[in-house]
N, C-alpha and C positions, 0 to 999 in steps of 0.2 A: 066870903068865899074861902073855902079851905084850899090847902096846897094840892090835895089829891085831885080835886075837880079842875084846877087850873092846868095840871099836867095832862089830864085826860083830854081837856079841850084843845090843848096844843098838839097832842098826838093825833086827834081827829083831823085837825087842819093840815098836819104834815102828810097824813095818809091821803087826803083829798088832793093835795098838790102833787104827790107822787103818782097817784092814779091818773091825773090829768096829763102829766108828763108822759106816762106810759101810753096813754091813749093817743097823744100827739105823735109819739114815735111810731106806734103801730100804723097810724094813718099815713105817715110819711113813707114807711116801708111799703105799704099797699099801693100808694100812688107811684112809687118808683118801680115796683114790679109791673104795674099796669103799663107804664111808659115804656119799659124795656120790651114787654110783650108786643106793644103796638109798633115799636121800632123794628123788631124782628119780623113782624108780619109784613111791614112795608118793604123791608129788604127782600124777603122771600117773594113777594108780589112783583117787585122790580126785576128780580132774577128770572122769574117765570115769563114776564113780558119780554125780556131780552132774549130768552131761548126761543119763544114763539117767533119773534122778529127774525132771528138768525135762521130758523128753519124755513120761514117764508122766503128769505133771500136765497138760501141754498136750493130750494125746490124750483124757484124761478130760474136760477142759473142752469139747473139740470134740464129743465124744459127747453131752454135756449140752446144748450149744447146738443140735446137730442135732435134738434131740427136746425142745426147750424147753417146748412145751405139756404133754407128759407129765411133765416135771420139775416144772413148776408144780403140776400135779395131785397129784404124789407128795409135795409138801411138807406136806400135811395129815397129822397123826399117825395118823388112822384109815384113810388110803388104803393099800391093799396094793401099789399100783403103784410102780414105780421105773424109771429109765432103765437102771440096772445094779445088781446085787446081788453082794456078796462076804461070805462068812462070816456069812450071815444078816442082814447090815445093808444097808438100801436106800441107794441113791446112794453106794455105797462100792465101789471097784474094786480088784482085786488083779492083779498082773502077775508071771508066772513068767519071769524074764529068761533063766535058764540052763537051763530045760527039765527041772528035776529033780522037778517035780510039787508043789513047795511055793512059797508066795508069797515073792517077793523084795522087791517094792515094793508098798506099799498107798497108795491115794489116796482121800481123802474130800473132800466138799464142805463145808468148814468156814470160816467159819460158813455156815449154810444160805443158798442163793440168796435174795436179797431184792429186792423191787420198790422202787426209789428215786424213782419219779415217773411221772406220767401227763402226756402232752401231747395236747391236743385236735388233731384233724386237720380242717382246713377242706375244703370241697368243691373249692376251687380248687387244693388240693394233690394231688388225686386225678387219675388218668388214666382217662377214660371208656372207653378201648380195652383197659385192663388188667382181666382177669377178676377179679383179687384186689381191685381197687378198686371194681368195680361194685356190690358189696353194701353199700358204705359211703355211697353218695350218698343224700341226703334228697330224696325225690321223684324227678322225672325230670330228667336232665341237660339243660339248655337252653342253646342257643347263639344268638348274634346279639344283637339289641337288646332282647330280652325278658329282664328280670331275674328273679330267683327263686332257687330252691334251687341252681341250677348256678353261681351266682356265688361269693361268698366266705363263705357261711354255714357253720355247723358241720356236720360230717358225722355219720354214725352210728358212727364209729370213733375210737379214740384210740390213741396209741402208748405202750406201757408200757416203761419202761427198767429193766433188771434188772442187778444186780451179782452176778457169779458168781466164786467163789474156789475154788481147789483146793489142797489140801496133800498133798504126796507125801513118803513116808518110805521110805528104803532100810533094810530090816530088819537087814541084816548090818553095814553101815558106819555107820548112823545119819544119813547124808546126808539133808537135807531141802530141799524147794523149795516155794515158794508162787507160784501163778500167779493173776492176776486178769484178768477180762474183763467188759466191759459189753456188753449187747446190747439191742436194741429189738425188741419184738414188737407187732404190731397186734392190738387186741382190740375187740370190740363194746362200745359204751358200756353196753349192758345187762349186760355181764360184768365191769365195772370192779371191783365189790366183791370178786369172787372172783379176778380176774386180778391185782389189786394190793392184797392185804390189808394 
């Protein structure tokens, strides 16, 4: 063997080793990029699930707020009424997001809505021209120098303040969201015992 053929043989071996190292590095880079893409896809999917769950909770609270008198009436255990039903449970709502006929997100009002306080409304806080306020005045609204029931005395109504909470759960991913809202509703002073138990 001559020296030239030995050098050429060694160079071919070095090229093969370098090529294998480059192939290994390229494979590692490709696997890393694929893993990052998969992780990003999982993050985006989780964020989308979280948004859907939040929207379901918010729309359930909105439905409850829009029919708060019925919701208050439904809180009694013996009342068959409810703002919404799902799977035989009152004030429980189910959402079929993908349209396959089965529930994907369930929302319930947990804990049950509660009255957290009553605030008396005085006659001077009422508007005599508002039809909703007219039933709250004690006596006849008086204006001018004559005092009486139209001044700052207590009216026949009070404001009840309610704490509403909704808990939503995505049944496939387990994503959860809780939404809370306070709302005030005017009630007759005669109904305070039942309006704010």
